[in-house]
MITI-389892 format. One record per atom (N, C-alpha, C): residue number from 1; atom name; x, y, z. Coordinates in pm, 1 decimal, padded with zeros to 6 digits. Each point is the difference from the previous one (the first is absolute). Layout:
BEGIN
rec i:NUM&at:CA&xx:X&yy:Y&zz:Z
...
# end
This chain:
BEGIN
rec i:1&at:N&xx:-00324.5&yy:01030.4&zz:07991.8
rec i:1&at:CA&xx:-00071.7&yy:-00056.8&zz:-00113.4
rec i:1&at:C&xx:00099.8&yy:-00078.8&zz:-00084.4
rec i:2&at:N&xx:-00048.3&yy:-00107.9&zz:-00055.3
rec i:2&at:CA&xx:00084.7&yy:-00085.3&zz:-00082.6
rec i:2&at:C&xx:-00060.4&yy:-00012.1&zz:-00140.1
rec i:3&at:N&xx:00088.9&yy:00006.2&zz:-00100.0
rec i:3&at:CA&xx:-00042.8&yy:-00012.0&zz:-00139.0
rec i:3&at:C&xx:00085.0&yy:-00102.6&zz:-00071.8
rec i:4&at:N&xx:-00062.0&yy:-00070.2&zz:-00093.2
rec i:4&at:CA&xx:00067.8&yy:-00094.3&zz:-00087.9
rec i:4&at:C&xx:-00002.7&yy:00057.0&zz:-00140.8
rec i:5&at:N&xx:00116.5&yy:00011.0&zz:-00061.5
rec i:5&at:CA&xx:00010.8&yy:00046.7&zz:-00138.1
rec i:5&at:C&xx:00032.1&yy:-00120.5&zz:-00086.9
rec i:6&at:N&xx:-00080.3&yy:-00020.1&zz:-00104.0
rec i:6&at:CA&xx:00016.1&yy:-00115.7&zz:-00088.1
rec i:6&at:C&xx:00020.1&yy:00050.8&zz:-00142.4
rec i:7&at:N&xx:00122.2&yy:-00014.1&zz:-00049.8
rec i:7&at:CA&xx:00032.0&yy:00047.3&zz:-00134.7
rec i:7&at:C&xx:00125.8&yy:-00071.9&zz:-00046.3
rec i:8&at:N&xx:00003.2&yy:-00043.1&zz:-00124.7
rec i:8&at:CA&xx:00118.6&yy:-00068.5&zz:-00050.8
rec i:8&at:C&xx:00112.1&yy:00097.8&zz:-00033.7
rec i:9&at:N&xx:-00027.8&yy:00129.0&zz:-00001.5
rec i:9&at:CA&xx:00101.5&yy:00101.4&zz:-00026.1
rec i:9&at:C&xx:00061.8&yy:00047.5&zz:00131.6
rec i:10&at:N&xx:00129.5&yy:-00023.8&zz:00014.3
rec i:10&at:CA&xx:00070.7&yy:00044.6&zz:00120.8
rec i:10&at:C&xx:-00008.4&yy:00151.7&zz:00013.8
rec i:11&at:N&xx:00008.6&yy:00072.4&zz:-00110.7
rec i:11&at:CA&xx:-00006.9&yy:00145.9&zz:00002.7
rec i:11&at:C&xx:-00136.6&yy:00045.8&zz:00052.0
rec i:12&at:N&xx:-00107.0&yy:-00060.4&zz:-00049.3
rec i:12&at:CA&xx:-00134.8&yy:00036.1&zz:00046.8
rec i:12&at:C&xx:-00015.2&yy:-00029.5&zz:00148.9
rec i:13&at:N&xx:00052.0&yy:-00114.4&zz:00043.7
rec i:13&at:CA&xx:-00007.9&yy:-00033.2&zz:00142.5
rec i:13&at:C&xx:00075.5&yy:00103.5&zz:00083.5
rec i:14&at:N&xx:00116.0&yy:00039.7&zz:-00045.6
rec i:14&at:CA&xx:00080.7&yy:00098.2&zz:00073.5
rec i:14&at:C&xx:-00073.0&yy:00133.6&zz:00010.1
rec i:15&at:N&xx:-00057.5&yy:00046.3&zz:-00110.1
rec i:15&at:CA&xx:-00072.8&yy:00127.8&zz:00000.0
rec i:15&at:C&xx:-00117.8&yy:-00006.8&zz:00096.4
rec i:16&at:N&xx:-00078.9&yy:-00106.3&zz:-00010.3
rec i:16&at:CA&xx:-00115.2&yy:-00014.3&zz:00090.3
rec i:16&at:C&xx:00043.7&yy:-00014.2&zz:00145.5
rec i:17&at:N&xx:00109.0&yy:-00070.7&zz:00023.7
rec i:17&at:CA&xx:00051.1&yy:-00015.5&zz:00136.9
rec i:17&at:C&xx:00035.7&yy:00135.5&zz:00059.7
rec i:18&at:N&xx:00064.8&yy:00084.2&zz:-00079.7
rec i:18&at:CA&xx:00036.0&yy:00133.4&zz:00047.8
rec i:18&at:C&xx:-00124.4&yy:00083.1&zz:00029.6
rec i:19&at:N&xx:-00096.1&yy:-00003.6&zz:-00090.2
rec i:19&at:CA&xx:-00123.2&yy:00076.8&zz:00020.8
rec i:19&at:C&xx:-00072.9&yy:-00048.0&zz:00124.9
rec i:20&at:N&xx:-00020.1&yy:-00130.7&zz:00010.2
rec i:20&at:CA&xx:-00073.3&yy:-00052.2&zz:00116.0
rec i:20&at:C&xx:00077.5&yy:00020.1&zz:00129.7
rec i:21&at:N&xx:00132.4&yy:-00008.2&zz:-00007.8
rec i:21&at:CA&xx:00082.2&yy:00028.3&zz:00117.3
rec i:21&at:C&xx:-00020.3&yy:00142.4&zz:00048.0
rec i:22&at:N&xx:-00003.8&yy:00095.3&zz:-00093.5
rec i:22&at:CA&xx:-00025.7&yy:00140.2&zz:00034.7
rec i:22&at:C&xx:-00137.7&yy:00017.2&zz:00064.0
rec i:23&at:N&xx:-00092.5&yy:-00086.8&zz:-00037.1
rec i:23&at:CA&xx:-00136.8&yy:00010.1&zz:00051.6
rec i:23&at:C&xx:-00019.8&yy:-00079.9&zz:00128.8
rec i:24&at:N&xx:00106.6&yy:-00059.9&zz:00051.3
rec i:24&at:CA&xx:-00006.4&yy:-00066.2&zz:00129.1
rec i:24&at:C&xx:-00022.6&yy:-00149.9&zz:-00002.6
rec i:25&at:N&xx:00014.2&yy:-00062.1&zz:-00115.7
rec i:25&at:CA&xx:-00019.8&yy:-00144.5&zz:-00011.0
rec i:25&at:C&xx:00130.8&yy:-00075.3&zz:00018.1
rec i:26&at:N&xx:-00008.4&yy:-00115.6&zz:00062.3
rec i:26&at:CA&xx:00107.4&yy:-00098.7&zz:-00001.6
rec i:26&at:C&xx:-00026.9&yy:-00084.5&zz:-00123.9
rec i:27&at:N&xx:00100.0&yy:-00017.2&zz:-00085.1
rec i:27&at:CA&xx:-00021.9&yy:-00060.8&zz:-00130.7
rec i:27&at:C&xx:00066.0&yy:-00137.1&zz:-00011.2
rec i:28&at:N&xx:-00075.1&yy:-00094.0&zz:-00057.9
rec i:28&at:CA&xx:00049.1&yy:-00132.4&zz:-00037.8
rec i:28&at:C&xx:-00018.6&yy:-00008.6&zz:-00151.4
rec i:29&at:N&xx:00094.2&yy:-00065.3&zz:-00068.7
rec i:29&at:CA&xx:-00006.7&yy:-00006.6&zz:-00145.6
rec i:29&at:C&xx:-00010.2&yy:-00144.2&zz:-00049.9
rec i:30&at:N&xx:-00061.7&yy:-00014.2&zz:-00118.3
rec i:30&at:CA&xx:-00006.9&yy:-00128.0&zz:-00070.5
rec i:30&at:C&xx:00006.4&yy:00029.3&zz:-00149.7
rec i:31&at:N&xx:00056.1&yy:-00094.3&zz:-00077.1
rec i:31&at:CA&xx:00018.5&yy:00023.4&zz:-00143.3
rec i:31&at:C&xx:-00109.1&yy:-00060.2&zz:-00088.2
rec i:32&at:N&xx:-00093.4&yy:-00076.2&zz:00059.7
rec i:32&at:CA&xx:-00114.5&yy:-00051.6&zz:-00076.5
rec i:32&at:C&xx:-00108.0&yy:-00045.4&zz:00098.1
rec i:33&at:N&xx:-00112.9&yy:-00039.9&zz:-00052.7
rec i:33&at:CA&xx:-00112.7&yy:-00036.9&zz:00084.0
rec i:33&at:C&xx:00025.1&yy:-00120.1&zz:00089.8
rec i:34&at:N&xx:00069.6&yy:-00100.5&zz:-00050.9
rec i:34&at:CA&xx:00028.4&yy:-00118.4&zz:00081.4
rec i:34&at:C&xx:00088.7&yy:00035.2&zz:00119.6
rec i:35&at:N&xx:00103.1&yy:00078.6&zz:-00025.6
rec i:35&at:CA&xx:00088.3&yy:00044.2&zz:00107.6
rec i:35&at:C&xx:-00078.1&yy:00086.8&zz:00099.1
rec i:36&at:N&xx:-00090.4&yy:00081.7&zz:-00050.2
rec i:36&at:CA&xx:-00079.5&yy:00087.6&zz:00086.8
rec i:36&at:C&xx:-00091.7&yy:-00080.4&zz:00092.4
rec i:37&at:N&xx:-00061.1&yy:-00104.7&zz:-00053.0
rec i:37&at:CA&xx:-00084.6&yy:-00085.0&zz:00085.3
rec i:37&at:C&xx:00083.6&yy:-00061.8&zz:00112.0
rec i:38&at:N&xx:00121.0&yy:-00043.4&zz:-00032.2
rec i:38&at:CA&xx:00089.8&yy:-00056.4&zz:00101.2
rec i:38&at:C&xx:00036.7&yy:00106.1&zz:00103.5
rec i:39&at:N&xx:00028.4&yy:00121.6&zz:-00045.2
rec i:39&at:CA&xx:00034.9&yy:00108.9&zz:00092.7
rec i:39&at:C&xx:-00115.9&yy:00030.5&zz:00095.2
rec i:40&at:N&xx:-00122.0&yy:00001.1&zz:-00052.7
rec i:40&at:CA&xx:-00116.3&yy:00025.7&zz:00085.3
rec i:40&at:C&xx:-00010.0&yy:-00106.0&zz:00109.8
rec i:41&at:N&xx:00022.5&yy:-00125.4&zz:-00036.1
rec i:41&at:CA&xx:-00010.4&yy:-00109.3&zz:00097.5
rec i:41&at:C&xx:00111.6&yy:00006.4&zz:00103.5
rec i:42&at:N&xx:00118.0&yy:00050.0&zz:-00040.1
rec i:42&at:CA&xx:00115.5&yy:00008.3&zz:00090.7
rec i:42&at:C&xx:-00010.3&yy:00113.2&zz:00101.3
rec i:43&at:N&xx:-00079.0&yy:00102.6&zz:-00030.5
rec i:43&at:CA&xx:-00003.5&yy:00119.2&zz:00084.6
rec i:43&at:C&xx:-00058.7&yy:-00030.1&zz:00137.2
rec i:44&at:N&xx:00073.2&yy:00041.5&zz:00103.6
rec i:44&at:CA&xx:-00051.1&yy:-00016.1&zz:00136.2
rec i:44&at:C&xx:-00111.1&yy:00101.1&zz:00026.2
rec i:45&at:N&xx:00013.2&yy:00117.8&zz:-00059.6
rec i:45&at:CA&xx:-00103.9&yy:00103.2&zz:00007.4
rec i:45&at:C&xx:-00052.4&yy:00020.0&zz:-00142.1
rec i:46&at:N&xx:-00127.1&yy:-00020.8&zz:-00018.7
rec i:46&at:CA&xx:-00058.9&yy:00006.0&zz:-00133.2
rec i:46&at:C&xx:00012.1&yy:00139.3&zz:-00060.7
rec i:47&at:N&xx:00024.4&yy:00004.4&zz:-00128.3
rec i:47&at:CA&xx:00005.0&yy:00126.9&zz:-00072.7
rec i:47&at:C&xx:-00140.1&yy:00060.7&zz:-00006.3
rec i:48&at:N&xx:-00004.3&yy:00131.7&zz:-00005.5
rec i:48&at:CA&xx:-00126.9&yy:00069.8&zz:-00018.2
rec i:48&at:C&xx:-00021.6&yy:00038.3&zz:-00145.9
rec i:49&at:N&xx:00109.9&yy:00000.1&zz:-00077.2
rec i:49&at:CA&xx:-00003.7&yy:00048.8&zz:-00136.8
rec i:49&at:C&xx:00087.7&yy:-00086.2&zz:-00089.3
rec i:50&at:N&xx:-00052.0&yy:-00029.4&zz:-00120.3
rec i:50&at:CA&xx:00082.0&yy:-00061.2&zz:-00105.5
rec i:50&at:C&xx:-00010.6&yy:00089.0&zz:-00122.2
rec i:51&at:N&xx:00115.6&yy:00032.4&zz:-00057.7
rec i:51&at:CA&xx:00004.5&yy:00071.5&zz:-00127.6
rec i:51&at:C&xx:00057.4&yy:-00099.2&zz:-00099.4
rec i:52&at:N&xx:-00079.8&yy:-00036.3&zz:-00100.3
rec i:52&at:CA&xx:00036.8&yy:-00110.7&zz:-00087.7
rec i:52&at:C&xx:-00006.0&yy:00039.8&zz:-00147.8
rec i:53&at:N&xx:00105.4&yy:-00037.5&zz:-00071.1
rec i:53&at:CA&xx:00006.2&yy:00019.1&zz:-00144.1
rec i:53&at:C&xx:-00087.5&yy:-00106.0&zz:-00067.1
rec i:54&at:N&xx:-00045.3&yy:00027.0&zz:-00119.3
rec i:54&at:CA&xx:-00083.8&yy:-00094.1&zz:-00073.4
rec i:54&at:C&xx:00085.2&yy:-00104.7&zz:-00071.6
rec i:55&at:N&xx:00095.9&yy:00047.1&zz:-00080.2
rec i:55&at:CA&xx:00075.3&yy:-00087.6&zz:-00089.9
rec i:55&at:C&xx:00128.8&yy:-00049.0&zz:00065.4
rec i:56&at:N&xx:-00001.3&yy:-00126.2&zz:00043.4
rec i:56&at:CA&xx:00116.9&yy:-00062.3&zz:00062.7
rec i:56&at:C&xx:00004.9&yy:-00146.6&zz:-00040.0
rec i:57&at:N&xx:00120.5&yy:-00057.9&zz:-00002.8
rec i:57&at:CA&xx:00011.0&yy:-00143.6&zz:-00027.3
rec i:57&at:C&xx:-00042.6&yy:-00081.9&zz:00121.4
rec i:58&at:N&xx:-00027.7&yy:-00126.8&zz:-00021.3
rec i:58&at:CA&xx:-00036.8&yy:-00088.8&zz:00111.0
rec i:58&at:C&xx:-00146.8&yy:00011.0&zz:00033.8
rec i:59&at:N&xx:-00035.8&yy:00106.0&zz:00068.8
rec i:59&at:CA&xx:-00139.9&yy:00030.2&zz:00031.2
rec i:59&at:C&xx:-00017.8&yy:00150.1&zz:-00017.8
rec i:60&at:N&xx:-00089.6&yy:00038.6&zz:-00090.0
rec i:60&at:CA&xx:-00019.7&yy:00142.7&zz:-00024.3
rec i:60&at:C&xx:-00083.9&yy:00064.1&zz:00110.6
rec i:61&at:N&xx:-00014.3&yy:00130.8&zz:-00008.6
rec i:61&at:CA&xx:-00070.1&yy:00074.0&zz:00104.1
rec i:61&at:C&xx:-00146.8&yy:-00035.8&zz:00014.5
rec i:62&at:N&xx:-00068.0&yy:-00023.4&zz:-00109.7
rec i:62&at:CA&xx:-00142.2&yy:-00034.1&zz:00007.7
rec i:62&at:C&xx:-00019.8&yy:-00134.1&zz:00069.4
rec i:63&at:N&xx:00080.9&yy:-00099.7&zz:-00035.2
rec i:63&at:CA&xx:-00010.7&yy:-00130.3&zz:00066.7
rec i:63&at:C&xx:00035.6&yy:00011.4&zz:00148.1
rec i:64&at:N&xx:00097.0&yy:00085.7&zz:00032.3
rec i:64&at:CA&xx:00035.2&yy:00023.8&zz:00140.3
rec i:64&at:C&xx:-00119.0&yy:00060.3&zz:00075.8
rec i:65&at:N&xx:-00061.7&yy:00101.3&zz:-00058.8
rec i:65&at:CA&xx:-00115.1&yy:00064.7&zz:00065.8
rec i:65&at:C&xx:-00111.1&yy:-00101.8&zz:00023.5
rec i:66&at:N&xx:-00029.5&yy:-00080.3&zz:-00100.0
rec i:66&at:CA&xx:-00104.6&yy:-00102.0&zz:00014.4
rec i:66&at:C&xx:00034.4&yy:-00100.5&zz:00109.9
rec i:67&at:N&xx:00127.0&yy:-00041.4&zz:00007.2
rec i:67&at:CA&xx:00042.7&yy:-00095.4&zz:00103.1
rec i:67&at:C&xx:-00013.5&yy:00060.7&zz:00139.3
rec i:68&at:N&xx:00037.8&yy:00125.1&zz:00014.4
rec i:68&at:CA&xx:-00010.1&yy:00066.8&zz:00130.3
rec i:68&at:C&xx:-00146.4&yy:00016.2&zz:00039.7
rec i:69&at:N&xx:-00082.2&yy:00040.0&zz:-00092.9
rec i:69&at:CA&xx:-00141.6&yy:00021.8&zz:00031.1
rec i:69&at:C&xx:-00072.9&yy:-00130.9&zz:00030.6
rec i:70&at:N&xx:00054.6&yy:-00112.3&zz:-00044.2
rec i:70&at:CA&xx:-00060.5&yy:-00130.4&zz:00029.7
rec i:70&at:C&xx:00033.4&yy:-00047.6&zz:00141.6
rec i:71&at:N&xx:00094.1&yy:00066.6&zz:00065.4
rec i:71&at:CA&xx:00042.9&yy:-00038.6&zz:00135.4
rec i:71&at:C&xx:-00060.5&yy:00095.0&zz:00103.2
rec i:72&at:N&xx:-00091.9&yy:-00048.2&zz:00082.9
rec i:72&at:CA&xx:-00064.6&yy:00085.9&zz:00100.3
rec i:72&at:C&xx:00098.5&yy:00069.8&zz:00094.0
rec i:73&at:N&xx:00117.3&yy:-00058.1&zz:00019.6
rec i:73&at:CA&xx:00102.4&yy:00059.3&zz:00086.2
rec i:73&at:C&xx:00035.3&yy:00141.8&zz:-00042.6
rec i:74&at:N&xx:-00008.2&yy:00027.0&zz:-00129.4
rec i:74&at:CA&xx:00041.9&yy:00129.7&zz:-00054.4
rec i:74&at:C&xx:-00117.4&yy:00089.6&zz:-00038.9
rec i:75&at:N&xx:-00113.4&yy:-00021.7&zz:00061.8
rec i:75&at:CA&xx:-00121.3&yy:00075.3&zz:-00035.7
rec i:75&at:C&xx:00017.8&yy:00150.6&zz:00016.4
rec i:76&at:N&xx:00079.4&yy:00043.5&zz:00098.2
rec i:76&at:CA&xx:00016.4&yy:00143.3&zz:00026.1
rec i:76&at:C&xx:00121.0&yy:00061.6&zz:-00068.9
rec i:77&at:N&xx:00069.6&yy:-00077.4&zz:-00079.8
rec i:77&at:CA&xx:00118.8&yy:00047.3&zz:-00069.6
rec i:77&at:C&xx:-00039.7&yy:00093.3&zz:-00114.1
rec i:78&at:N&xx:00061.5&yy:00117.0&zz:-00004.5
rec i:78&at:CA&xx:-00023.8&yy:00094.4&zz:-00109.6
rec i:78&at:C&xx:00096.5&yy:-00032.9&zz:-00113.1
rec i:79&at:N&xx:-00053.2&yy:-00013.7&zz:-00121.2
rec i:79&at:CA&xx:00082.4&yy:-00033.1&zz:-00115.9
rec i:79&at:C&xx:-00011.5&yy:00110.1&zz:-00103.8
rec i:80&at:N&xx:00116.1&yy:00050.9&zz:-00042.0
rec i:80&at:CA&xx:00005.9&yy:00101.5&zz:-00105.0
rec i:80&at:C&xx:00074.3&yy:-00059.9&zz:-00118.6
rec i:81&at:N&xx:-00066.1&yy:-00006.5&zz:-00113.5
rec i:81&at:CA&xx:00063.9&yy:-00044.2&zz:-00124.5
rec i:81&at:C&xx:00075.4&yy:00120.5&zz:-00055.2
rec i:82&at:N&xx:00127.2&yy:-00019.5&zz:-00031.0
rec i:82&at:CA&xx:00081.9&yy:00109.6&zz:-00050.0
rec i:82&at:C&xx:00073.1&yy:-00049.9&zz:-00124.2
rec i:83&at:N&xx:-00038.9&yy:00051.8&zz:-00117.3
rec i:83&at:CA&xx:00039.6&yy:-00064.6&zz:-00125.0
rec i:83&at:C&xx:00002.8&yy:00096.7&zz:-00118.0
rec i:84&at:N&xx:00062.4&yy:-00044.1&zz:-00107.5
rec i:84&at:CA&xx:-00001.1&yy:00077.3&zz:-00124.0
rec i:84&at:C&xx:-00128.1&yy:-00025.3&zz:-00079.5
rec i:85&at:N&xx:-00077.4&yy:-00100.8&zz:00036.0
rec i:85&at:CA&xx:-00126.9&yy:-00026.6&zz:-00069.2
rec i:85&at:C&xx:-00091.9&yy:00118.4&zz:00024.9
rec i:86&at:N&xx:-00035.6&yy:00070.3&zz:-00107.3
rec i:86&at:CA&xx:-00072.9&yy:00124.9&zz:00018.1
rec i:86&at:C&xx:-00135.6&yy:00006.0&zz:-00070.0
rec i:87&at:N&xx:-00053.7&yy:-00115.3&zz:-00033.7
rec i:87&at:CA&xx:-00131.9&yy:-00003.3&zz:-00063.6
rec i:87&at:C&xx:-00109.4&yy:-00011.1&zz:00105.8
rec i:88&at:N&xx:-00112.4&yy:00061.9&zz:-00023.7
rec i:88&at:CA&xx:-00112.0&yy:-00005.0&zz:00094.7
rec i:88&at:C&xx:-00037.2&yy:-00144.7&zz:00031.1
rec i:89&at:N&xx:00002.8&yy:-00086.2&zz:-00101.0
rec i:89&at:CA&xx:-00031.1&yy:-00142.1&zz:00020.1
rec i:89&at:C&xx:00092.2&yy:-00062.2&zz:00105.8
rec i:90&at:N&xx:00128.7&yy:00037.5&zz:-00003.3
rec i:90&at:CA&xx:00095.7&yy:-00053.3&zz:00097.2
rec i:90&at:C&xx:-00035.4&yy:00042.5&zz:00141.9
rec i:91&at:N&xx:-00040.0&yy:00125.4&zz:00014.8
rec i:91&at:CA&xx:-00040.7&yy:00049.9&zz:00131.5
rec i:91&at:C&xx:-00118.6&yy:-00081.2&zz:00051.1
rec i:92&at:N&xx:-00097.1&yy:-00023.7&zz:-00084.8
rec i:92&at:CA&xx:-00118.9&yy:-00076.8&zz:00036.9
rec i:92&at:C&xx:00038.4&yy:-00142.4&zz:00040.7
rec i:93&at:N&xx:00085.1&yy:-00065.1&zz:-00078.4
rec i:93&at:CA&xx:00044.0&yy:-00136.2&zz:00030.9
rec i:93&at:C&xx:00067.7&yy:-00003.8&zz:00137.3
rec i:94&at:N&xx:00089.3&yy:00095.5&zz:00026.5
rec i:94&at:CA&xx:00072.1&yy:00002.3&zz:00127.1
rec i:94&at:C&xx:-00095.1&yy:00021.7&zz:00117.9
rec i:95&at:N&xx:-00093.0&yy:00092.5&zz:-00014.2
rec i:95&at:CA&xx:-00094.4&yy:00026.6&zz:00108.9
rec i:95&at:C&xx:-00094.0&yy:-00117.9&zz:00021.4
rec i:96&at:N&xx:-00043.7&yy:-00063.4&zz:-00108.7
rec i:96&at:CA&xx:-00086.4&yy:-00117.7&zz:00013.6
rec i:96&at:C&xx:00075.0&yy:-00116.7&zz:00063.9
rec i:97&at:N&xx:00130.7&yy:-00009.1&zz:-00022.3
rec i:97&at:CA&xx:00080.2&yy:-00106.9&zz:00060.9
rec i:97&at:C&xx:00017.9&yy:00022.1&zz:00149.9
rec i:98&at:N&xx:-00016.5&yy:00125.3&zz:00043.1
rec i:98&at:CA&xx:00011.0&yy:00028.8&zz:00143.1
rec i:98&at:C&xx:00095.7&yy:00110.1&zz:00038.7
rec i:99&at:N&xx:00062.8&yy:00066.1&zz:-00097.1
rec i:99&at:CA&xx:00085.9&yy:00114.4&zz:00032.6
rec i:99&at:C&xx:-00087.1&yy:00113.6&zz:00054.0
rec i:100&at:N&xx:00053.3&yy:00075.6&zz:00094.7
rec i:100&at:CA&xx:-00073.3&yy:00112.6&zz:00057.3
rec i:100&at:C&xx:00022.3&yy:00129.0&zz:-00077.8
rec i:101&at:N&xx:00116.8&yy:00012.9&zz:-00060.1
rec i:101&at:CA&xx:00034.6&yy:00119.7&zz:-00076.4
rec i:101&at:C&xx:00090.2&yy:-00038.4&zz:-00115.0
rec i:102&at:N&xx:00024.7&yy:00095.5&zz:-00090.3
rec i:102&at:CA&xx:00075.9&yy:-00025.0&zz:-00121.9
rec i:102&at:C&xx:00084.4&yy:00123.9&zz:-00028.1
rec i:103&at:N&xx:00130.2&yy:-00018.4&zz:-00016.6
rec i:103&at:CA&xx:00090.9&yy:00109.9&zz:-00034.4
rec i:103&at:C&xx:00070.8&yy:-00037.2&zz:-00129.2
rec i:104&at:N&xx:00003.8&yy:00094.6&zz:-00093.1
rec i:104&at:CA&xx:00068.7&yy:-00024.4&zz:-00126.8
rec i:104&at:C&xx:00142.1&yy:00054.9&zz:00006.5
rec i:105&at:N&xx:00095.1&yy:-00078.7&zz:-00050.2
rec i:105&at:CA&xx:00138.7&yy:00045.1&zz:-00010.3
rec i:105&at:C&xx:00012.4&yy:00088.9&zz:-00122.7
rec i:106&at:N&xx:00082.4&yy:00103.2&zz:00003.1
rec i:106&at:CA&xx:00080.2&yy:00046.3&zz:00113.3
rec i:106&at:C&xx:-00087.6&yy:00072.8&zz:00102.0
rec i:107&at:N&xx:00048.0&yy:00006.8&zz:00122.6
rec i:107&at:CA&xx:-00075.2&yy:00060.2&zz:00108.6
rec i:107&at:C&xx:00093.3&yy:00089.3&zz:00082.1
rec i:108&at:N&xx:-00058.6&yy:00078.6&zz:00087.2
rec i:108&at:CA&xx:00076.8&yy:00085.7&zz:00089.7
rec i:108&at:C&xx:-00034.5&yy:-00036.2&zz:00143.7
rec i:109&at:N&xx:00079.2&yy:00050.5&zz:00093.1
rec i:109&at:CA&xx:-00029.7&yy:-00023.2&zz:00141.3
rec i:109&at:C&xx:-00136.6&yy:00057.4&zz:00036.2
rec i:110&at:N&xx:-00034.0&yy:00116.5&zz:-00057.6
rec i:110&at:CA&xx:-00130.3&yy:00060.7&zz:00027.6
rec i:110&at:C&xx:-00115.7&yy:-00089.4&zz:-00044.8
rec i:111&at:N&xx:00016.0&yy:-00065.4&zz:-00114.3
rec i:111&at:CA&xx:-00105.2&yy:-00090.7&zz:-00048.7
rec i:111&at:C&xx:-00015.7&yy:-00117.4&zz:00096.0
rec i:112&at:N&xx:00111.7&yy:-00059.7&zz:00040.8
rec i:112&at:CA&xx:-00005.2&yy:-00113.0&zz:00093.2
rec i:112&at:C&xx:-00064.8&yy:00044.1&zz:00131.2
rec i:113&at:N&xx:00044.5&yy:00112.6&zz:00053.6
rec i:113&at:CA&xx:-00055.6&yy:00047.6&zz:00126.7
rec i:113&at:C&xx:-00149.6&yy:00029.1&zz:-00013.2
rec i:114&at:N&xx:-00042.0&yy:00055.5&zz:-00112.8
rec i:114&at:CA&xx:-00141.4&yy:00027.6&zz:-00022.5
rec i:114&at:C&xx:-00084.7&yy:-00126.8&zz:-00002.2
rec i:115&at:N&xx:00049.0&yy:-00102.5&zz:-00069.0
rec i:115&at:CA&xx:-00073.9&yy:-00127.2&zz:-00004.2
rec i:115&at:C&xx:-00007.0&yy:-00063.4&zz:00138.5
rec i:116&at:N&xx:00110.1&yy:00006.4&zz:00075.3
rec i:116&at:CA&xx:00000.2&yy:-00057.6&zz:00134.3
rec i:116&at:C&xx:-00091.5&yy:00078.8&zz:00093.8
rec i:117&at:N&xx:-00009.9&yy:00129.1&zz:-00022.7
rec i:117&at:CA&xx:-00094.2&yy:00080.7&zz:00079.4
rec i:117&at:C&xx:-00143.3&yy:-00043.2&zz:-00028.8
rec i:118&at:N&xx:-00030.5&yy:-00028.5&zz:-00126.3
rec i:118&at:CA&xx:-00133.5&yy:-00049.0&zz:-00035.3
rec i:118&at:C&xx:-00032.7&yy:-00130.9&zz:00072.3
rec i:119&at:N&xx:00104.4&yy:-00079.9&zz:00026.2
rec i:119&at:CA&xx:-00017.9&yy:-00128.0&zz:00069.3
rec i:119&at:C&xx:-00001.6&yy:00015.6&zz:00152.0
rec i:120&at:N&xx:00018.0&yy:00122.8&zz:00047.6
rec i:120&at:CA&xx:-00008.9&yy:00024.6&zz:00143.7
rec i:120&at:C&xx:00130.4&yy:-00006.1&zz:00076.5
rec i:121&at:N&xx:00113.6&yy:-00003.0&zz:-00069.6
rec i:121&at:CA&xx:00128.4&yy:-00007.6&zz:00070.7
rec i:121&at:C&xx:00042.0&yy:00133.7&zz:00061.1
rec i:122&at:N&xx:-00047.5&yy:00110.5&zz:-00055.5
rec i:122&at:CA&xx:00034.5&yy:00131.6&zz:00051.5
rec i:122&at:C&xx:-00127.7&yy:00081.1&zz:00014.9
rec i:123&at:N&xx:00000.0&yy:00088.4&zz:00099.1
rec i:123&at:CA&xx:-00121.6&yy:00081.3&zz:00019.2
rec i:123&at:C&xx:00011.5&yy:00132.1&zz:-00071.5
# end
C-alpha cells in the first residue's frame, strides 16, 4: 500500500510517516498541495491514501482535496484531512470537499489506525 502525506510541518510528516510505516504503508511526502499534486502525477503506482493537512502555504488542504476530486483518475483515492482545525464546521467543509475522514491534531497511532480501519484498510 502506498500513502502520500501532505503537511508543511516536517515534524508532522515524520510522525505520520512512522505511524503509516508501522501499518505497512510505503510513504511519499509533500510539503503543500501543489507539491502533492505533482507527487501524485509522478507516482508509477498510484497511492491508495492521502493524509493532508488543512493549513499550508501555496495550496491548502481543502483546495488540494477539491483538485483531486475533480480528477477522475483519483476517484478511488482515500483522503484523510488531518489538522488542528477542530470546529464542526471545518469537518463539514472537509467532507463536502471530498475528504473521506477527518483527524484532529494531536493524534495517536491508534486514532490513525482506527480511521484507516473505517476506510477498509484493515479487517
